[in-house]
ROTIRO-993709 format. One record per residue (C-alpha): y negated, z negated, x. Coordinates in pm, 1 decimal, always signed. Layout:
REM ROTIRO-993709
<rec><c2>Y</c2><c3>Z</c3><c1>X</c1></rec>
...
REM end
This chain:
REM ROTIRO-993709
<rec><c2>+3214.9</c2><c3>+2276.9</c3><c1>-1952.9</c1></rec>
<rec><c2>+3381.4</c2><c3>+2600.2</c3><c1>-2106.6</c1></rec>
<rec><c2>+3165.1</c2><c3>+2900.3</c3><c1>-2202.1</c1></rec>
<rec><c2>+3164.9</c2><c3>+2970.0</c3><c1>-2563.3</c1></rec>
<rec><c2>+3303.7</c2><c3>+3296.0</c3><c1>-2685.8</c1></rec>
<rec><c2>+3052.9</c2><c3>+3583.5</c3><c1>-2682.4</c1></rec>
<rec><c2>+3042.3</c2><c3>+3852.1</c3><c1>-2944.4</c1></rec>
<rec><c2>+2808.7</c2><c3>+4150.4</c3><c1>-2917.5</c1></rec>
<rec><c2>+2751.3</c2><c3>+4383.6</c3><c1>-3203.4</c1></rec>
<rec><c2>+2650.9</c2><c3>+4764.5</c3><c1>-3168.2</c1></rec>
<rec><c2>+2575.1</c2><c3>+4918.6</c3><c1>-3502.2</c1></rec>
<rec><c2>+2425.9</c2><c3>+5229.1</c3><c1>-3356.5</c1></rec>
<rec><c2>+2637.2</c2><c3>+5313.3</c3><c1>-3045.8</c1></rec>
<rec><c2>+2529.0</c2><c3>+5600.7</c3><c1>-2813.7</c1></rec>
<rec><c2>+2687.3</c2><c3>+5817.7</c3><c1>-2546.6</c1></rec>
<rec><c2>+2487.5</c2><c3>+5773.9</c3><c1>-2213.5</c1></rec>
<rec><c2>+2511.5</c2><c3>+6074.5</c3><c1>-1997.6</c1></rec>
<rec><c2>+2418.7</c2><c3>+6037.7</c3><c1>-1630.6</c1></rec>
<rec><c2>+2448.3</c2><c3>+6218.6</c3><c1>-1304.4</c1></rec>
<rec><c2>+2357.1</c2><c3>+6179.3</c3><c1>-942.1</c1></rec>
<rec><c2>+2232.0</c2><c3>+6351.1</c3><c1>-639.8</c1></rec>
<rec><c2>+2315.0</c2><c3>+6301.8</c3><c1>-273.2</c1></rec>
<rec><c2>+1932.9</c2><c3>+6309.5</c3><c1>-194.3</c1></rec>
<rec><c2>+1603.4</c2><c3>+6393.0</c3><c1>-351.0</c1></rec>
<rec><c2>+1328.3</c2><c3>+6579.9</c3><c1>-168.6</c1></rec>
<rec><c2>+999.0</c2><c3>+6713.6</c3><c1>-318.6</c1></rec>
<rec><c2>+985.3</c2><c3>+7097.6</c3><c1>-385.6</c1></rec>
<rec><c2>+1382.2</c2><c3>+7145.4</c3><c1>-310.5</c1></rec>
<rec><c2>+1605.3</c2><c3>+7230.9</c3><c1>-593.0</c1></rec>
<rec><c2>+1834.1</c2><c3>+6939.1</c3><c1>-684.0</c1></rec>
<rec><c2>+2221.7</c2><c3>+6985.7</c3><c1>-667.1</c1></rec>
<rec><c2>+2358.3</c2><c3>+6708.4</c3><c1>-906.4</c1></rec>
<rec><c2>+2712.5</c2><c3>+6578.9</c3><c1>-941.2</c1></rec>
<rec><c2>+2906.4</c2><c3>+6652.5</c3><c1>-1258.8</c1></rec>
<rec><c2>+2775.5</c2><c3>+6446.9</c3><c1>-1558.5</c1></rec>
<rec><c2>+2938.4</c2><c3>+6124.6</c3><c1>-1648.5</c1></rec>
<rec><c2>+2951.8</c2><c3>+6007.9</c3><c1>-2010.2</c1></rec>
<rec><c2>+2977.3</c2><c3>+5638.0</c3><c1>-2077.0</c1></rec>
<rec><c2>+2969.9</c2><c3>+5432.5</c3><c1>-2405.2</c1></rec>
<rec><c2>+2617.2</c2><c3>+5274.7</c3><c1>-2467.7</c1></rec>
<rec><c2>+2401.5</c2><c3>+5098.8</c3><c1>-2709.9</c1></rec>
<rec><c2>+2247.4</c2><c3>+4746.5</c3><c1>-2707.3</c1></rec>
<rec><c2>+2556.5</c2><c3>+4530.9</c3><c1>-2752.9</c1></rec>
<rec><c2>+2770.8</c2><c3>+4748.7</c3><c1>-2536.4</c1></rec>
<rec><c2>+2524.4</c2><c3>+4733.1</c3><c1>-2245.1</c1></rec>
<rec><c2>+2495.2</c2><c3>+4356.7</c3><c1>-2305.2</c1></rec>
<rec><c2>+2893.6</c2><c3>+4309.9</c3><c1>-2272.0</c1></rec>
<rec><c2>+2885.1</c2><c3>+4522.9</c3><c1>-1961.2</c1></rec>
<rec><c2>+2614.9</c2><c3>+4313.0</c3><c1>-1800.4</c1></rec>
<rec><c2>+2813.8</c2><c3>+3997.5</c3><c1>-1896.7</c1></rec>
<rec><c2>+3126.6</c2><c3>+4147.7</c3><c1>-1728.4</c1></rec>
<rec><c2>+2909.9</c2><c3>+4217.7</c3><c1>-1415.7</c1></rec>
<rec><c2>+2823.6</c2><c3>+3841.7</c3><c1>-1393.9</c1></rec>
<rec><c2>+3205.8</c2><c3>+3762.4</c3><c1>-1421.4</c1></rec>
<rec><c2>+3170.9</c2><c3>+3649.6</c3><c1>-1787.4</c1></rec>
<rec><c2>+3380.9</c2><c3>+3756.6</c3><c1>-2098.4</c1></rec>
<rec><c2>+3265.9</c2><c3>+3908.8</c3><c1>-2426.0</c1></rec>
<rec><c2>+3403.7</c2><c3>+4102.6</c3><c1>-2710.4</c1></rec>
<rec><c2>+3215.6</c2><c3>+4408.5</c3><c1>-2813.9</c1></rec>
<rec><c2>+3220.5</c2><c3>+4502.6</c3><c1>-3169.5</c1></rec>
<rec><c2>+3125.1</c2><c3>+4842.9</c3><c1>-3240.0</c1></rec>
<rec><c2>+3096.5</c2><c3>+5051.7</c3><c1>-3546.8</c1></rec>
<rec><c2>+3236.5</c2><c3>+5410.9</c3><c1>-3467.2</c1></rec>
<rec><c2>+3221.0</c2><c3>+5724.2</c3><c1>-3673.6</c1></rec>
<rec><c2>+3107.9</c2><c3>+6096.7</c3><c1>-3653.3</c1></rec>
<rec><c2>+3076.5</c2><c3>+6288.7</c3><c1>-3333.7</c1></rec>
<rec><c2>+3011.6</c2><c3>+5978.0</c3><c1>-3131.6</c1></rec>
<rec><c2>+3317.3</c2><c3>+5794.5</c3><c1>-3259.9</c1></rec>
<rec><c2>+3536.1</c2><c3>+6104.3</c3><c1>-3193.3</c1></rec>
<rec><c2>+3426.5</c2><c3>+6128.3</c3><c1>-2854.6</c1></rec>
REM end
């Protein structure tokens, strides 16, 4: 059986900013890695999860303004 095409729609995309730390200890200042910016928002995150499960999807995203320029 063939998988039907999956289309995800994100009308309000976001830029997700994250960072990491080698280890976390109480009462010790954290030294974080450089921030990483990734596209985010409901449909984008769903398409990313589908890809992790070896599926295929097309993400339709409405871009504009500062987020669209980035």
